[in-house]
C-alpha positions, 0 to 999 in steps of 0.5 A: 529538540529532544534526544528522541527526535534527534535519534529519530531523524538520524535513523530515518536519514540512514533508512533513506540512504539504504541504496548507497549504504547497502544496508537493508532498511528493515534492519535500520528500522528495527534498530531505530524502533528499539533504540527509541524505546531504550532511550525512553526507558533510560531517561524516564521520558515515558513515565511510570506506565512505560511497559503498559504503553509499549504493550498497547502499541505492540497490540496495535502493530501486531494487528496490522502485521497479522493482517498484512501477513494474511493478505500477502499469503493469499495473493501468493497462493493465487500467484502459485496457481498462475491465477493472474494469467487468466487476467492477462489473457483477456487483454486483446488490443494492440493499440499502445494508447488503448493498452495504456488505458486498459492496463491503468484501469485494470491496475486501479480496480485490482489495487483495492483488493490486492493492495497497491504493491502486489498489483504493481508487481503483477501489472508491470509483469503483464506490461513487460510482455506487451510493450517492447520499446524502453521509453514506452515501458517506463511510461507504463510502469510510471502510470501503473504506480499512479494507478495502483496508489490511486486505487489503493487510497479508497480501499481499506485493504488497498494501501497499508496506510488506509488499512492502518486508519481502518484498523485504528477506527479512524475510518469505516470501510463503506464510507471511505469507498463511497467518499474517496472513489471519485477523487481517487479516480480523478487523480488517475484520469488527469495524468492518464489523459496527458500520458496518452500523448507520450506513448505511440506504436503497437503492442505485442500480440496480446492473445492468451498467455502461455501458462507458467509451469505449474501443477494446477489445472485450468479449472483449479487456477480459475477456482483459486483466483475467484475464491482468493479475491472473494475472500479478500473482498469479504474481509471488510464485510466480515468486520461490518457484520461481526464487529471483530477486527480485520486481522481476524477476518483475514486470518479466517480467510487464509484458513479457508483458502488453505483448507480448500487448496489442501482438499483440491490437491490432496490426490496429487503426488507430494512433489506436485503439491509442494508448490501449491498452497499457503505453506509454500507461499510463506517462503515468497512473502516479503518479510523484510517489508513487514519487519520494516513496518514493525520497526517504523511503527515502534519508532513512531509509537515511542515518539507518541508516548514521549509526547513529541507528536503532540508537540509537533501537532501543536506547532503545525496547528499554530503555523497552519490554521487550515486542517485541510491544508495541513493534511495536504502538506502531509500528502506532499511529505509522503512523496519524500518520507514513507507514508507509514510513519507519516500516517502513524504520526498523524494518528497520534496528532489528531485524537479520535475524541476531537476527530471521530470516525469518518471525520473529513480529516481522516478521509482526506488523510487517507487520500493524500497519504495514498496518492501523494507518494506517486509524486516521487518514485521513492514515495511509495512501496509501489514506486520503489518496486517499479524502480527496481523492476524497470530500472526507473531512475529518480531523474526520469520519473521526476521529469516525466511522471512527477508533474502528471502525478502532481496534477492528478493529486491536486485535482483529486483534492479539489474534487474531494473538497468540492464534494466533501460536504455534499455527500 
């Protein structure tokens, strides 16, 4: 095993022990990414074109980061205007089992537009207002994680890994939606049907929610919600129509929303305008997560440049003859290892020359990496967020949600493989 591989394993082990070591994983990831490139430079493993390779990878990483930055800012602006309260006010049922289905489906259909992490945070906040019993709230949070990851898997902007594949040219927006919607839906329906039997009782009053203390009027709240979601939904169409990269579309959308909110609030006093708009939303963005992605992607890029991923691909291909099985194994690994480096590694393993855009390998990878993380609470950003908000223990999730998520994952794989050649 090369020194590069050993350094990566050690670094990733440190990242995995973030809670015990009380060290921010973004710091560990950044150090790891830079150290691997330093090793490449000092050992000459990357060849004479090392700087060119670094610049190429950096441009790819920057495209992902710019996209995430724009999308996260738009969502924060909607939150500043309390736009999501409009959604909570539409929930009317007091039956807890019915509420579980409503919350799960709302999560599933919001996640493709808002991304699975943001949707999880929003929907857990909603469920906390509607469910009082601790055990039921944990089940709601667990199913929100499953639903958010399932919904994000079939959307080019719903999950970071799917976004990576979309930006990288491995999948197209319209085809990934058409081919993964049904498997993703099944991966939610199976665990949801079983989870229904584990919740009972009544929800709290689900009438119109009291608005937060915001300076936006009801009309402004509705306008920002509709415009913000419309701009997010329009990004895939921007790429399809213009052929330009998605990060340019999301930056264009952010500029439009920025202009609209500035014009909307220009007649208000400065103290009222201060918390309404992208300028203030930047302070709420999860920058450590963005920096974590940068560090991890730099580290994986170093392994790719050194040929480590090609060697791993050859070994895995020799051991596992079936490409489908290989991708499913990666899905299981995504519940233990963050799916960002896994997908990044797979993008290096499978070349576009051999596996062109919209090949079933890329589609199955998008599904498996997106939904596989639901099998453990630490397997996805959505799970980690739920773990922190609701204090979900690793053991409780493993006992209660993991078997359900596993059944849903396998059912979705079966649906995709059963219909892959038929549409």
